[in-house]
C-alpha positions in Angstrom: 42.4 -4.2 -9.3 40.3 -2.6 -6.5 42.1 -0.2 -4.3 41.6 -0.8 -0.6 42.3 2.0 1.9 44.7 -0.3 3.8 46.8 -1.1 0.7 47.3 2.1 -1.3 50.3 2.8 -3.6 53.0 4.8 -2.0 53.2 7.3 -4.8 49.5 8.1 -4.3 49.8 8.5 -0.5 52.6 11.0 -0.9 50.4 13.3 -3.1 47.0 13.0 -1.2 45.3 16.2 -0.1 42.0 16.4 1.8 39.1 18.2 0.2 36.3 20.0 2.0 33.1 19.0 0.2 30.2 16.7 0.6 28.7 14.3 -1.8 25.3 16.0 -1.7 26.8 19.2 -3.0 28.1 17.7 -6.3 26.8 15.6 -9.2 29.3 12.8 -9.4 30.0 10.0 -11.9 31.8 7.0 -10.4 34.9 5.7 -12.1 35.2 1.9 -11.6 38.2 1.1 -9.5 39.2 -1.9 -11.6 39.9 0.5 -14.5 42.5 2.5 -12.5 45.9 0.9 -12.4 48.4 0.9 -9.6 50.2 4.0 -11.0 47.0 6.0 -11.2 48.2 7.5 -14.5 46.1 10.4 -15.6 45.6 9.2 -19.1 44.5 5.7 -18.1 42.1 7.1 -15.6 40.7 9.5 -18.1 40.0 6.7 -20.6 38.5 4.4 -18.0 35.8 6.5 -16.6 32.2 5.2 -16.9 28.9 6.5 -15.5 27.3 4.9 -12.6 24.1 5.4 -10.6 23.3 7.4 -7.4 20.4 8.8 -5.5 20.7 12.5 -4.9 17.6 12.5 -2.7 19.2 10.1 -0.1 22.9 11.1 -0.9 24.1 7.6 -1.6 25.7 5.7 -4.4 25.1 2.2 -5.9 27.4 -0.3 -7.5 24.9 -1.3 -10.3 21.5 -0.5 -11.6 19.8 -3.4 -9.8 20.9 -2.1 -6.4 19.6 1.4 -7.3 16.2 -0.2 -8.2 16.0 -2.0 -4.9 16.8 1.3 -3.2 14.0 3.1 -5.0 11.6 0.5 -3.7 12.8 0.7 -0.1 11.1 2.3 2.8 14.1 4.6 3.3 13.8 6.2 -0.1 10.0 6.5 0.0 10.3 8.1 3.5 12.8 10.7 2.2 10.5 11.4 -0.8 7.6 12.1 1.6 10.0 14.3 3.6 10.9 16.3 0.5 7.3 16.8 -0.4 6.6 18.2 3.1 9.6 20.5 2.9 11.7 18.6 5.5 15.3 17.4 5.3 16.2 13.9 4.4 17.4 11.3 6.9 20.3 8.8 6.6 19.7 5.1 6.6 20.9 4.9 10.2 18.5 7.6 11.2 15.7 5.9 9.4 16.4 2.6 11.2 16.3 4.4 14.5 12.9 5.9 13.6 11.6 2.5 12.7 13.0 1.1 16.0 11.0 3.6 18.0 7.8 2.3 16.4 8.6 -1.1 17.9 8.2 -2.7 14.5 10.4 -4.9 12.4 11.1 -4.4 8.7 11.8 -8.2 8.3 15.3 -7.7 6.9 16.9 -4.8 5.1 15.0 -2.1 3.3 16.0 -3.4 -0.1 15.5 -7.1 0.6 13.8 -9.0 -2.1 12.8 -12.0 0.1 9.5 -13.7 -0.3 8.9 -13.2 3.4 8.8 -9.4 2.9 6.1 -8.9 0.3 4.9 -5.5 1.4 6.5 -4.0 4.5 5.5 -0.5 3.5 1.9 -1.0 4.6 3.2 -2.2 8.0 6.0 0.3 8.7 6.2 3.3 6.4 2.5 4.1 6.9 2.8 4.0 10.7 6.0 6.1 10.6 4.3 8.8 8.5 1.3 8.8 10.8 3.5 9.2 13.8 5.4 12.1 12.0 2.1 13.7 11.2 1.2 13.7 14.9 4.4 14.9 16.5 5.7 16.9 13.6 9.3 17.0 12.3 10.6 20.3 13.4 14.2 19.1 13.9 16.0 15.8 13.4 16.1 14.0 16.7 17.3 10.7 15.5 21.0 9.8 16.1 23.1 6.8 15.6 22.5 4.4 18.3 26.0 3.1 18.0 27.6 6.5 18.6 29.1 7.7 21.8 28.3 11.2 23.2 31.4 12.6 21.6 30.2 11.5 18.1 26.7 13.0 18.4 27.5 16.1 16.4 24.3 16.1 14.2 23.6 14.9 10.7 25.8 17.5 8.9 28.8 15.2 8.4 28.8 13.4 5.0 29.4 9.7 5.0 32.6 10.0 2.9 35.8 11.9 3.4 37.2 13.2 0.1 40.8 13.5 -1.1 42.5 14.8 -4.2 45.8 14.1 -5.9 47.8 15.7 -8.7 48.1 12.2 -10.3 44.5 12.5 -11.3 42.6 15.2 -13.1 41.4 18.2 -11.1 37.7 17.1 -11.4 38.4 13.6 -10.0 38.2 12.9 -6.2 39.0 9.9 -4.0 36.5 9.1 -1.2 36.8 7.0 1.9 34.0 6.1 4.2 34.1 8.0 7.5 32.9 4.9 9.3 36.2 3.0 8.9 37.9 5.6 11.1 37.8 5.2 14.9 36.1 7.8 17.1 39.5 9.3 18.0 40.6 9.5 14.4 37.3 11.2 13.3 37.9 13.9 15.9 41.2 14.7 14.3 39.6 15.5 10.9 42.4 17.9 9.9 45.0 15.1 10.0 43.0 12.6 7.9 45.8 12.3 5.3 48.3 11.3 8.1 45.8 8.9 9.6 45.3 7.3 6.2 49.1 6.9 6.0 49.1 5.1 9.4 46.4 2.7 8.3 48.5 1.1 5.6 49.0 -2.6 6.3 51.4 -5.1 4.9 50.0 -8.1 3.1 49.6 -11.3 5.2 52.8 -13.3 5.2 52.9 -16.6 3.3 54.9 -18.2 6.2 53.2 -17.7 9.6 55.2 -16.2 12.5 56.3 -18.2 15.4 55.5 -17.6 19.1 58.9 -17.2 20.8 57.5 -18.6 24.1 56.7 -22.1 22.9 57.7 -22.2 19.3 54.1 -22.7 18.1 53.3 -20.9 14.7 50.7 -18.2 15.1 48.2 -17.5 12.3 49.0 -14.3 10.5 45.5 -13.0 10.9 45.9 -13.0 14.7 48.6 -10.4 14.5 46.8 -8.0 12.1 43.8 -5.7 12.8 40.4 -7.1 12.3 36.7 -5.9 12.3 33.5 -7.6 13.2 30.4 -7.4 11.0 26.9 -8.8 11.6 23.4 -8.4 10.2 20.1 -9.6 11.6 16.6 -9.1 10.4 13.6 -11.1 9.2 14.8 -14.4 10.8 18.2 -14.1 9.1 21.5 -13.7 10.9 25.0 -13.4 9.4 28.2 -12.7 11.3 31.8 -12.4 10.1 35.2 -11.5 11.5 37.5 -10.2 8.7 41.2 -9.4 8.9 42.1 -5.9 7.5 45.5 -7.1 6.1 45.1 -8.3 2.5 46.3 -11.5 1.1 47.5 -11.9 -2.4 46.6 -15.1 -4.3 46.7 -16.1 -8.0 43.8 -16.7 -10.2 43.5 -19.5 -12.7 45.1 -17.2 -15.3 48.1 -16.6 -13.1 47.3 -13.0 -12.3 47.6 -11.8 -8.7 44.4 -11.1 -6.9 43.9 -9.3 -3.6 41.7 -11.4 -1.2 40.1 -10.7 2.1 41.0 -13.1 5.0 37.9 -14.3 6.8 38.8 -15.4 10.3 35.3 -16.8 11.2 31.8 -16.6 9.8 28.4 -18.1 10.6 24.8 -17.7 9.3 21.5 -18.7 10.9 17.9 -18.7 9.5 14.7 -19.3 11.3 11.0 -18.8 10.3 10.1 -15.8 12.4 8.3 -13.4 10.0 4.6 -13.5 9.2 4.2 -14.2 5.5 2.3 -11.7 3.4 1.9 -9.4 6.4 5.6 -8.7 7.3 6.9 -7.9 10.8 8.2 -10.1 13.5 5.8 -12.2 15.6 6.9 -10.5 18.8 6.1 -7.1 17.4 2.7 -8.3 16.4 2.1 -9.8 19.8 3.1 -6.5 21.4 0.8 -4.5 19.2 -2.3 -6.8 19.0 -1.9 -9.4 21.7 -0.7 -12.9 21.5 -2.2 -15.0 18.6 -3.1 -18.6 19.3 -2.5 -20.1 15.8 0.0 -22.9 15.1 2.1 -20.6 12.9 2.3 -18.0 15.7 3.5 -20.6 18.1 6.2 -21.9 15.7 7.4 -18.3 15.0 7.6 -17.6 18.8 9.7 -20.7 19.3 12.0 -19.9 16.4 12.5 -16.3 17.7 13.6 -17.7 21.0 15.8 -20.3 19.3 17.4 -17.7 17.0 18.1 -15.4 19.9 19.8 -18.3 21.8 21.9 -19.3 18.9 23.1 -15.7 18.1 24.0 -15.0 21.8 25.8 -18.4 22.0 27.8 -17.5 18.9 28.7 -14.1 20.2 29.9 -15.7 23.4 32.0 -18.1 21.4 33.5 -15.2 19.4 34.1 -13.0 22.4 37.9 -13.0 22.1 37.7 -12.0 18.4 35.1 -9.3 19.0 37.1 -7.8 21.9 40.2 -7.5 19.7 38.3 -6.0 16.7 39.0 -2.4 15.8 35.5 -1.7 14.7 32.0 -3.4 15.0 29.6 -2.9 12.1 26.0 -4.0 13.0 22.7 -3.8 11.1 19.8 -4.8 13.4 16.5 -3.3 12.4 13.8 -3.4 15.1 13.8 -3.4 18.9 13.6 -7.2 19.2 16.7 -7.7 17.0 18.6 -5.0 18.9 17.7 -6.7 22.2 19.0 -10.0 20.8 22.4 -8.4 20.2 22.7 -5.7 22.9 20.6 -7.2 25.7 20.7 -6.7 28.5 21.4 -10.3 29.4 23.9 -12.2 31.4 27.3 -12.4 29.8 26.4 -10.1 26.9 29.3 -9.4 24.5 28.0 -6.3 22.5 27.1 -3.1 24.3 25.3 0.0 23.2 27.9 2.4 24.6 30.8 0.7 22.8 32.6 3.5 20.8 33.6 0.9 18.1 29.9 0.4 17.1 29.0 1.5 13.6 26.1 1.2 11.2 26.5 0.5 7.5 26.6 3.8 5.7 24.9 2.3 2.6 21.9 0.1 1.7 22.2 -3.5 2.5 20.2 -6.6 1.5 19.2 -9.8 3.3 21.7 -11.0 5.9 23.9 -13.5 4.2 27.6 -14.3 4.1 27.9 -13.0 0.6 26.2 -9.7 1.6 28.6 -9.3 4.5 31.6 -9.8 2.2 30.1 -7.3 -0.3 29.6 -4.8 2.5 33.2 -5.3 3.7 34.6 -4.7 0.2 32.4 -1.6 -0.1 33.6 -0.2 3.2 37.3 -0.7 2.6 37.6 0.2 -1.0 38.5 3.8 -2.3 35.7 5.5 -4.2 36.9 7.3 -7.4 34.5 10.0 -8.4 34.4 12.6 -11.1 32.7 15.9 -10.8 30.8 16.8 -14.0 31.1 20.5 -14.2 28.6 20.7 -17.2 26.0 18.8 -15.2 26.5 21.1 -12.2 26.0 24.2 -14.4 22.9 22.6 -16.0 21.5 21.7 -12.6 22.0 25.2 -11.3 20.3 26.6 -14.4 17.3 24.3 -13.9 17.1 25.2 -10.2 17.2 28.9 -11.1 14.5 28.5 -13.7 12.3 26.5 -11.4 12.6 29.2 -8.7 11.4 32.0 -11.0 7.6 32.2 -11.5 6.4 30.8 -14.8 3.4 32.3 -16.6 0.6 29.8 -16.6 -0.4 28.4 -20.1 -3.9 27.6 -18.9 -6.3 30.3 -17.7 -6.9 30.2 -14.0 -10.2 29.0 -12.9 -12.4 31.7 -11.2 -12.7 31.1 -7.5 -16.3 30.5 -6.5 -17.9 33.3 -4.6 -18.3 32.7 -0.9 -21.9 32.0 0.1 -23.7 34.2 2.5 -25.3 32.9 5.6 -28.8 32.9 4.1 -27.5 31.0 1.0 -25.7 28.4 3.2 -28.9 27.8 5.1 -30.9 27.5 1.9 -28.4 25.0 0.6 -28.6 23.0 3.8 -32.5 22.9 3.8 -32.4 21.9 0.1 -30.2 18.9 0.9 -32.3 17.7 3.8 -35.7 18.1 2.1 -34.6 16.4 -1.1 -33.2 13.4 0.9 -36.4 13.0 2.9 -38.6 13.2 -0.2 -36.6 10.7 -2.2 -36.8 8.2 0.7 -40.6 8.9 1.2 -40.1 9.9 4.8 -43.5 11.7 5.2 -43.5 12.3 9.0 -39.9 13.4 9.0 -40.6 15.7 6.1 -43.6 17.4 7.7 -41.7 17.7 11.0 -38.7 19.3 9.3 -40.9 21.9 7.5 -42.6 22.7 10.8 -39.5 22.9 12.9 -37.6 25.2 10.6 -40.7 27.3 9.7 -40.2 26.7 6.0 -43.0 27.4 3.5 -44.3 24.4 1.5 -43.4 26.2 -1.7 -39.8 26.7 -0.5 -37.5 27.0 -3.6 -34.5 24.7 -3.7 -31.0 26.3 -3.8 -29.2 26.8 -6.1 -32.0 27.4 -8.6 -29.5 27.4 -11.5 -28.8 23.6 -11.2 -30.5 21.3 -13.7 -32.4 19.3 -11.0 -33.6 22.4 -9.2 -34.6 24.0 -12.6 -36.9 21.0 -13.4 -38.2 20.4 -9.8 -37.8 23.6 -7.8 -40.2 22.8 -4.9 -41.0 19.8 -2.8 -44.3 19.1 -4.6 -42.6 19.2 -8.0 -39.9 16.8 -6.8 -42.4 14.3 -5.3 -44.4 14.3 -8.5 -41.3 13.8 -10.7 -40.1 10.8 -8.7 -43.7 9.3 -8.7 -44.2 9.3 -4.9 -48.0 9.4 -4.4 -47.7 9.2 -0.6 -45.6 12.4 -0.4 -47.8 14.2 -2.9 -50.9 13.5 -1.0 -49.3 14.5 2.4 -47.9 17.8 1.0 -51.3 18.8 -0.5 -53.6 17.8 2.4 -51.3 18.2 5.4 -48.7 20.8 4.5 -51.1 22.9 2.2 -48.7 22.9 -0.7 -49.8 25.1 -3.6 -50.4 22.9 -6.7 -50.5 26.0 -9.0 -46.8 26.8 -8.4 -44.9 26.6 -11.7 -41.3 25.6 -12.3 -38.8 27.4 -14.5 -40.4 25.7 -17.6 -43.9 27.0 -16.7 -45.3 23.6 -15.7 -47.3 22.8 -12.5 -46.4 19.7 -10.4 -49.2 17.6 -11.8 -47.7 17.6 -15.3 -44.5 16.0 -13.9 -46.3 13.0 -12.5 -45.3 9.8 -14.4 -47.8 7.2 -13.3 -51.6 6.9 -12.6 -51.1 6.4 -8.8 -49.4 9.8 -8.5 -52.0 11.5 -10.7 -54.7 9.9 -8.6 -53.1 11.4 -5.5 -53.6 14.9 -7.0 -57.3 14.1 -7.8 -57.9 12.7 -4.3 -56.3 15.8 -2.7 -58.6 18.0 -4.9 -61.6 16.0 -3.6 -60.6 16.4 0.1 -59.6 20.1 -0.1 -62.7 21.2 -2.0 -63.1 23.2 -5.2 -62.6 26.6 -3.4 -59.2 25.9 -1.9 -57.1 26.4 -5.1 -57.5 27.3 -8.7 -57.7 23.8 -9.9 -57.9 24.8 -13.6 -54.5 26.5 -13.3 -53.0 23.4 -11.7 -54.3 21.3 -14.6 -55.5 18.6 -12.2 -58.5 16.6 -13.7 -61.9 16.3 -11.9 -61.7 15.1 -8.3 -61.8 11.5 -7.1 -62.6 10.3 -3.6 -60.6 7.6 -1.9 -63.7 5.3 -2.0 -64.0 5.8 -5.8 -60.3 5.0 -6.3 -60.5 1.9 -4.1 -63.7 0.8 -5.9 -62.2 1.3 -9.3 -59.1 -0.7 -8.3 -61.2 -3.5 -6.9 -63.3 -3.6 -10.1 -60.2 -3.7 -12.3 -58.8 -6.5 -10.1 -62.0 -8.5 -10.5 -62.0 -8.0 -14.2 -58.4 -9.1 -14.5 -59.3 -12.2 -12.4 -62.2 -13.0 -14.7 -60.1 -12.7 -17.8 -57.5 -14.9 -16.2 -60.1 -17.5 -15.3 -61.5 -17.6 -18.8 -58.1 -17.9 -20.3 -57.3 -20.7 -17.9 -60.5 -22.6 -18.7 -59.9 -22.2 -22.4 -56.4 -23.6 -22.1 -57.5 -26.5 -19.9 -60.2 -27.4 -22.5 -57.6 -27.4 -25.2 -55.3 -29.6 -23.2 -58.1 -32.0 -22.4 -59.1 -32.4 -26.0 -55.5 -32.9 -27.0 -55.2 -35.7 -24.4 -58.4 -37.3 -25.5 -57.1 -37.3 -29.1 -53.9 -39.0 -28.0 -55.8 -41.6 -26.0 -58.3 -42.4 -28.8 -55.8 -43.6 -31.4 -56.9 -46.9 -33.0 -55.0 -49.9 -34.4 -56.6 -51.7 -37.3 -59.9 -49.7 -37.0 -60.3 -50.8 -33.4 -60.3 -48.4 -30.5 -58.4 -49.4 -27.5 -55.6 -48.5 -25.2 -53.0 -50.6 -26.9 -49.8 -49.2 -28.1 -49.2 -48.4 -31.8 -46.7 -50.7 -33.4 -43.5 -48.9 -33.9 -44.5 -45.8 -31.8 -42.2 -44.6 -29.0 -43.9 -44.0 -25.7 -43.2 -40.6 -24.2 -41.9 -40.2 -20.7 -43.8 -38.3 -18.0 -41.5 -35.3 -18.3 -42.1 -35.2 -22.0 -45.8 -35.3 -21.6 -45.8 -32.6 -19.0 -43.6 -30.4 -21.2 -46.0 -30.9 -24.2 -49.0 -30.1 -22.0 -47.4 -26.8 -20.8 -46.3 -25.8 -24.2 -47.6 -22.4 -25.2 -48.5 -21.5 -21.6 -47.1 -18.5 -19.7 -44.9 -19.1 -16.7 -47.7 -18.2 -14.4 -50.1 -20.7 -16.0 -47.5 -23.4 -15.9 -47.1 -22.9 -12.1 -50.9 -23.1 -11.6 -51.1 -26.2 -13.7 -48.3 -27.8 -11.8 -50.0 -27.0 -8.5 -53.3 -28.5 -9.6 -51.5 -31.7 -10.9 -49.8 -32.1 -7.5 -53.1 -31.5 -5.7 -54.8 -34.2 -7.7 -52.0 -36.6 -7.0 -52.2 -35.9 -3.3 -56.0 -36.5 -3.3 -55.5 -39.7 -5.1 -53.0 -40.9 -2.5 -55.4 -40.0 0.3 -58.2 -41.8 -1.3 -56.1 -44.9 -1.9 -54.9 -44.8 1.7 -58.4 -44.5 3.1 -59.7 -47.5 1.1 -56.9 -49.7 2.3 -57.9 -49.1 5.9 
């Protein structure tokens, strides 16, 4: 049976002692409360301990593994992970919500929500938050609980739980109570927490309701007991609940007694206000990028206004209950959701400066009635935790070992030597020249050489690289990539030396891979003259003039045309003979155009395919063009005769 802080056994209250420690300083293992009986016998508690899950990075605990997995995928956990990598301190969930609010963005529900409407809020919120932190730095935590008064703003050093010990349990077992369930005045009297806990004990609700002495009307028992107000809003979901702190005992189907919470009032709303796949409220998107004009955007704007009206109307209806509540727990992520609850607006019920305001000191999911009830149970139950001394010693040993420098198993890579100013300039010229040569930018290449006063035989840097070893100069590179335009320009306009050798002892001409590039070397030899360079050392063949090259190309083109015409004529003759043979078939020894008995007449497409069989694609195209031209001439002749 779970132990609520308002319904603790008397023998336990007498022996309670407050402990001065925080959850982040210990490695704890949760003992499920349903395993600890009303007497808190040491032996029973020892036998009933079972391990649970927690997040040491965010200093929070979880009831089950699924909740821990949702927390690991949340923006809050990922933000704290980034903070740790940067050497900064972690933030609580309330502080993280405040950071997100300052961005004027909505997370579309809680950080751990598994709603379909919140497919990927990290890209919309966490990235923007990290960018903002990168701009302004994170020198000191400036975020505070928006629900706190000035007296409660004492920094983030207070742990979320107040810890107690008792001789009824082993010395390594502690009892924890959430600090948020105490009022502001009670939190200031931290030394008297045990006495305050005594005063918080409430009697179970009476089975027979009391009677109002003024008019004899029975009053509900929940109206005479303390109560708290809880609400959550986010992603178009709202859930509100007023719960009595006094427990009520009922019986299960098995006949066993069960402690039950008394819900005075509850209500949930849901409206489509969140952009699917993108996340974030429509109002936040309008503020950041301007108003969208789509049908979906109009629907979401209307639903936001309707949801705001419904929530405020409900708060007005519950005003008497809220005013009588001891504490107010609110989760409202984003500025638009906070404006919905806290206004300002006429007749507002909730106010920012109300000292009763609290945030939930643990992760919450989508705003539903079941989630509110789970949060109420989590807030009001006592946490039974066990300090694992062996785990603490092991963690300390690991921390000490990680702090000491470890010898590296892999040899350290030598740091590259810093380049001198001349070497940096040579590397820059190499990059620019190679880029211009590869893109055949002849005017830009000549201008770059002239502007920077570089010799045409400038050696690329670094010479040890494979590319520069094979082609160390501009002329070698132009020849190796078969760029005749660049080769001719370098030899005739930039006076490049064709006798320069690479690291393999080869001149630039040897690297040329096609006849056009080799002809560029021979044309340059013709234009420069035999006295300009040692052409034998450059291994360039006898010179050729531009006219000779053009004449040779023209002759080769004509010869290729003749060969093509002869091949075409031969093929046409073959096709004509084949057609005559098909047309000259006889029936009974008589020539004629009649059909052969039993023969299947071929279609036009089959005839054309047979005619073009064995032809190259180019010949087929030419044959098809001629056939179309003949058909056009026949149509023109037929049309002229008709007129």
